[in-house]
N, C-alpha and C positions, 0 to 999 in steps of 0.2 A: 390449769384449767379455768382459773378465775377469769382470764381474758377471753374465753370462748374456745371452742374446739370444733374441728370438722372431721368427717369420716374419710380416712386416707386410703380406702381401698374400695373396690366395687363389689356389689352383691353377686354379680355374675361370676366373678372370679372364684368365689367361694362355692357357689351352688354347682358350677360346672367342673370344679376340681382342677383349675388351670395350674399347671406345674410352676409357672413363673410367680404365682401369688403365694406368699407365705404370711403367717399371722403370728403375732406375739400377744401376750397378756400382760398388761401393766397393772400392778397392784397399787391402789390408792386408798389412803385411810381418811377417816373423819368426813365422809360424804354420806348424805342422806338423800333418798329418792322417793318419789311418789309411788306407793306400793300398788296403785291401780295399774301400773305399767307391767307388773309381774305377770308373765304368761305361763310360767311353769315353775313349780316348787319341788324340791327333792329333799326329804328329811333323811337324817341319819347318814350323812355323807361326809367324807373328809374334805379338808380345805384344798388339797392338791386335786382330788377328784372333781371338785366343783369347778376349778380353773380349767381342767381338761374338758369337762362337759361343755363349757362356754366356747372353748377354742374350736371344737369340732362341730358345733351347732351353728349353721349358717345364719339362723335367725337371731342368735344371742349377740347383743352388743355390750351388755354389762351384766355381771353376775354379782350378787350380794351374798356374803357368807357370814353367818352368825349363828351361834348355838347349834352347830352341826347341821344347819339347814342351808341349802343353796336355792337362791331365787334368781331366775333368769329374766332379763328385760330385753325387749326389742324396740325398734324405732316406731314412733317418735318417742325419744326420752324426754320426760317433763320434770320440772321442779327439782332439779339437782341442787343441793346446797351443802355448804360446809357446816357440820355440827360435830361436837365432841362425842366420843364413845359410841360411834356408829358401827355398823357392819363393815367388814372388809369388802372393798369394791374392786372387782376385776374388770378392766376395760380392754376390749379387743382393739388392737391396732394392726395396720398393715405394715409389712416390711418387705424389702427387696425391690426389684425392678417394677413389679406390678403395682406397688403401693401407690405410686404417684399418679396413676391414671385416674383414680377416683377423686383426687384432690386438685386436679387442674394443673399438674406439673408438666413442663415441656417434655418433648420426646427424648431429648438428650440429657434430661435432669437426672441426677442421682445424688441421694443424700438429702438432708433436711433443708427446708427453705425457711430463712429467718426474715421476718418483716420488721423493720426498725423505723422509728420516727414517723408514726402516723399522726397527722394533725387532728385536733378535736373535731373540726368540721368534717373531714373525710371519714373519721371513725363514726360520727353520728349518721352520715349518709349510708355507710355500710350497714349499720344496725337497722335502719329503716328498711333497706332492700332486703336484708336477711329476714326480717320479720314478715314482710309481705310474702316473700318466697315461701316461708315456712307455712303460713296459713293457706297459700295456694296448694302446697303439697298435701297438707292435711285434708283439705277439701277433696282433692282428687283421690286421695287414698280411700276416703269413705265412699266416694261415688263409684270408683272403678272396682275396689275390693280386690287387689292383686292376689292371685292364688298360685301356689307352686304345687303341681301335681306330683305326688310321690310315686316313683316306680317301685312297686312291690316286689318285682322280680329281680331288682338290682341288689348287689351285695354291698353297695355303698351305704354308709350310715347317715343317709340324708333324712330330712324332716319335712313334713307337710306343714306349711305355715298355718293352715286352717286347723290342723289337728294337734300339732306339737307333740306327736308320738314318734318314737324311734322304730324303724323297720329293721327287725333282726332276720338273719338267715337261719334256716333250720340247723345248719352246721354250727353256727355261733351258740345256739341254745343247747345243742347237744353237748358241746364243750362246757358251757356254763353250768349244766346240770350233771356233769360227769356221766353222760349217757342216760340220763333220766332214771337214775338209780335210787335217789332218795325221795320216796313218795311221802308226802305230808298230808294228803287229803284226797277224798274221792267223793263224787256226788253226781247228780243228774246231768251236770254240764260237762263232766269229764274228770280227768285225774290231774292232781296238782303235785308238782315236784319242786324241791328246793333248788335254787341256783344261785350263782354269784356272778355279777357283772361289774365292770370297771375295776376289777381286781379285789374289791373288798365289800361291795354292797350286796347283801342278801336279798333275793327276790323269790317270788312265788310264780312258777311257770305252769299255767294251766293248759293242758292239751285238750282241745274241745273235741267232743265225740257226738255222734248223731247230729252233725251239723248239716243242714240243707240250706244253701244259698244259691243265688243265680249267678255265682261266679265271683270273680275278683271285684267287679264294680259294686255288687251288693255287699260284700264283706267290708270293703273300704267305706262305704256309706255308713254302715253300722259303727265302724271304728271312728269315723268322723264325729258321730253323735256322742259316743262315749268319751272321745278325746276332748270334747268341749266342756265336760263336767268337771268342776273343781269345787269340792266342799270337804270340810274337815271330818264329816261323818260319812264319807264314801271312801272305800278302798281305792287308792290311786292306780290308774292304768298307766304304765310306763312305756309299753310298746307292744308290738305284735309281730307275728310271722305268718305269711301265707304263701306256701310253696307247694303247688300241686294239691294234694289232698290233705296236707299238713296245715292246721290252723291252730295257732298257739297265742295266748295272751300272757303278758308279763306284768305282774302287779307288785306293788310294794309288799314286803314280807311282814306279816303280822305275827309276832312272837308269842302272843298270849292265848292263842287258840280261838275257839268260837264261844258265843254266848251259851250254846248248848253245854259246853264243858263247865262254864261257871254255874249254870242253873242245875244241871242234872247229874254231874260227875264229881263235883268238888266235895271234899270230905266235910266242909263246913259251908253254910250258906254265905253267898255274897251279902255284905251288910246292906241294910235298908237304904241308907243314903246313896250307896253305890248303885243300887237297882234303880232308884229314881233317876239318877243321872243317865244311866244307860237307856232307860225308856225315853227320856227327852232327846238324847243323842239320835236314837233311831227315828223318832218322829220328825226331827229337824232334817234328817237325811232324806226321808221319804218326801217331805214337803218340798225340798229342793228339787227332787226328781219330777214331781208332779207340777210344780207351779213356777219355779224359779230358774231352771236351766233353759237354754235356748230352745230345745226341742223336748216336749214332754216325754218322760220315760215311765212306763208302767212296768214294774219289776216283775210281777206275776209269780214270784216264789219267795215271799217274805217268810222267813222262819229262823229260829235260833241258830241253825247251822250256817246260815248266810249272813250272820252278824259276827264280825271278827273284832277282837279286842286288842288294841295296841299296848305298848309297854307303859303307857300313862294311864291305862284304864279307860281310854276313850273308845266308844263303840262306833264301828264303821261297817256300812252295808257293802256286801260283796255281790258279784254276779249280776249287777244291774245292767240293763241294756242288752241282755243276751237272748230275750225271749224271741225275737224275730230270726235268730240264727239257729234255733233249736226246733226240731220237729217240723215235718214238711207242711203241716197245715198252717203254719204260722209265719211263712216267709213274708207275707204282706199283711195279714189280719190275724187277730186274736180269735181263732174259731175253735181250734182243738183245746181240750182241757190241759191247762198248764199249771203246775204247782205241786205241792206235796199234801197228800191226804191228812186231813185234820186242820189244815190252814187254807183250804180252798173255799172260796165264796160260793154260796148256793147257785148263783146265776150261771156258773160254769156248767152246771149240770142240766140247764134248760136250753133246748135247742133254739137257735136263733136269738138268743138273749144278747143284748148289747153289753160288751165287756168294756168297762170303763176303769178309771183309777180307783173306783170304790172297791175293787177286788183286793187291792193292797191295803186299804183301810180295814177290810174284814180280817185279813191275815194278821195285821198289826194288832187288832183288838184281841185275837186269840193269844198272840205271843205276849201282850201286855198282861193278861191274866196269868200266863205262865211265869212272867217275871215277878208278879205280886206273890204267887204261891210257891215258886221254885219247884214246880212239877209240870209233867206233861199234861196236855189238854185231855188226853184219854189215858187212864191208869186202871188196868184191869185188876190190879192187886189192891186197889182202894176199896173201902166199904161201898156197898151198892149205891148209896145216895151220893157218893163222891166220885164215881167212875168218870162221868163226863164233867169236866171242870167248869164249863160255861153254866150247866144246870146248877151245880153246887154253889157257885159264886152268886148266881142270881137268888137262890133260896136263902143263902146267908144274908144277902143284902136286904131282902124283903123282911127277914126276921130280925134285922138289926144285930146280927151276930158276926160281923166281919172279922172279929178277932179270932174266930175259928179258922180263917184262912191262913193266918200267920202263926198260929199256936202261941208259943211263949216268947216270940220275938218282940222286942221293943221297937214299936213303929209310931209314926205320927198319925193319929186317928183321922184327922181331916184329910191328909194326903192319901191315906189308904182308901178312904171313901171316894176321893176324887179319881184315883186311878181305876177303881172298880167301876164307877159310873161311866168313865171314858171307855173302858173296855167293853162294857155292855152295849153302849151306843154303837160302837164300831162293828159289832157282830150282829146287827139287826139284819133279818132276812131280806128286807126291802133295801136295795142300794140307795134309794133316794132318802131314806131315814138316816143313813150313816153320815157322820160329819165329814167335811173335807179335812186334809191333814193340817191345813192352816188352823181350823177350829180345834183340832186335837191338841196342837201345840199350845194354843191359847188356853184351853181348858186345863191342860196339865200344869201350865205355868200359873194358873189361878187368876188370869186377867179377865175371864168371862165366867159367868155362872153356868153350872151344869144342871139342866132339868132332869127329872126322874126318867129313867129309860122306860119306853112305852110298854114293852111286853117281853115275856120270857123268850130267849133265843131258842131255836130249834137245832142249830148246828147242821153242817153238811151231811153228817153220818150219825146213825144211831150207835150206841156203844157196842151192840152185838156185831157190827160190821167191821170192827177193829180186831186185829190180832197183833201180837208183839212184832211180827215180821213186817206188818204194813206201816209201822211207825217209821219216820224218816231216819235214814242212817246218817251218822256223823260224817262230816267231810274231813 
């Protein structure tokens, strides 16, 4: 590969499934690549499964495998170089009669073509021409933006270049989940089942319920938006199925349950340092949805049940991007009340109020106070002055008795105060007073000062409006 290489098969042959075109994977060691070229990552996968994933993905040209993680790269590949102790590199190559077509081989050619004895002058000329051609292709690529439209009704495991999500058939998911028998969660979006794909990879299969869309195009548009999101604090969407009335989403499997389990069901509290990291993880994930991904996503249902924990203790946001697929009033705009009681921002209850990303900031603020205190925002069994968490936290803050919130737990006083102040700012009734998630992250990280919260929060409900049955159910 030091002397350069070319693609010896055509993309059409792969995408159209031509029978004369076959492919092989060549394993190369000690190669490093520019990670900006990675378009899809798959954690917790075997080396053989990584090779197979690239082999059947028409977009994948190179796959990198290291530490049980598979990263797929597509054209144009940049900055490949030899370095010791790098990830295993799988390179897709064409084989058989169809391979030569993309490489400029003659009609009767069969077998490899060897070029011997190229003069320095000729080699230099070729390099100049190749460089010019490369820049022209890159320019055209960005101008034209070639797209492959995925046929959702097809049983082929083809990919949408724009989305990089796999389309599953309903039968495939039925087999993968053993007939949807192992239920691992249930919530407002639907029921979640455990499944296995690629022979060994555990996944979570969510069967959407109460879904109202304008059909296949609307569903695919929402999948396109979700498919473009990639962040370490978001649960990764791997694929989907849309056949008739069946709409299912396939996510990476999160083995450690939800934040609700950690905060409210664990026999012992999650340690303080761990809770700080979880709070920051969630804030960074919401910031990405609001400001850093290509299309802004308002989650509309931030709560502990929608925060999942991976096997390394990292918090990831689930069910993002589904607001427009759920409830008939929301197929195009956020007009109907969306969310879970206790985490819903006050503006949801005012007719004709503008719903913005600040509704997620409010929900995050309520959840941040729950993370600090390891209890629900409403606890009818608590002493009267502690029933509504937001009121109690504010009163303790003004009385300079924040230690009451964590009882005998050893915590960092300054960090405790910082988290409480951020939480109180986030749950202000006036959305314009709430900080953006960018400011929330900066305040939690300590890079900017936090002024005193302006007033006591009122919360969306009074304590008397809550019963144990109205609290959100675990997924």
